[in-house]
C-alpha positions, 0 to 999 in steps of 0.5 A: 300950667304944664301940658303933657304931651304924648311921648312917641318912641320910634324904634327900629324893627330887626327882621331875621330868619328863623330857620337855623343852619342844619348840619348835613349828614352822609352815609358812613358818618360816626354820628350820634352814637353810631354809624350813619347808614341812611339819610333822606334827600336833604341829609338832615334826617336819617338813621344811625346804627349801633356799633354792636349787636344785642343777643336775644335770649329767648326762642320765637319771633323777637325772642318770646314765644306765647305768654300763655304757652312757652311752647308756641314760638310761632306767636303771634301767628296762629295757624288757621289751617295748613299753610295759612298763618295769621297775626292780629299784630301788623306793623309797617315796612318803611324805612323810618317806622321802627320806632312806631313799630316797636310801640305797637309790639310793646303795646300789644304784648303789655310789656314788650318782647325780648328784642324790643326791650333790650333796644328800648332800655339799652344805653349805648354811647350816652343815647337811650332812644334806640329801637329795632329797625323795620324791614326797610331799614334792614334793607338799607343796613344790608347794602351798607353792612361794610360800614356797620362794624362787627357783624355775625354774617350767619345769624338771624337778625330781627326786625320790627316788621310783621306782616299778615295775613299769609302772603308770600311775604308774611310773618315776621320780618328777619334778615341775614347779612351773609351774601346780602348786599341787596337787602333781601328780607325773609319772612318767618311764614315763607317757610310754611311754619314759622317754628321752623325759623323761630327755633333758634337764637337771633340778634338785633342791631339797634338803631336810632333816628336823627 
């Protein structure tokens, strides 16, 4: 009678690190379909600006007036009383918040705005995840404007930041590149009447994150 003995297998366990080596990026690098203009402290995450502007076809913040009144180009702000404008839509100012801001804007309007739609639907250099910069990102873009390729230094550029209620920095944030290497951000309600700031065509420079 054969006696079956348990078979014990001895193996070797090899341990290795699961941390992948990551490439460090720097401001000014050509990467991810555009130019890196902002990086975090580790150099592994940041923002890329497209090399081209997109022209906004309509008037009003982000190129879209009140959906129910095409003459109301201060929408979504409503005048509560003279000099007091309030919006039910509020988004963030932080550098990396543009993507989330655009989601809020699109959800608020139900179908997006000219500016957010253009960024969301455009494909540039093989990438289709572009969005409007926040005011914080726009400030960094102004500081690095010499790296961004062709810019219109006198046009209004829209951001995805909107602030309410009416304070000194209130309204839809926009900026102009000319003489603005420090990144000064303007707001539509700062001029007391948003219609004064929304009565001209604007541009948007799409960005994406990495």
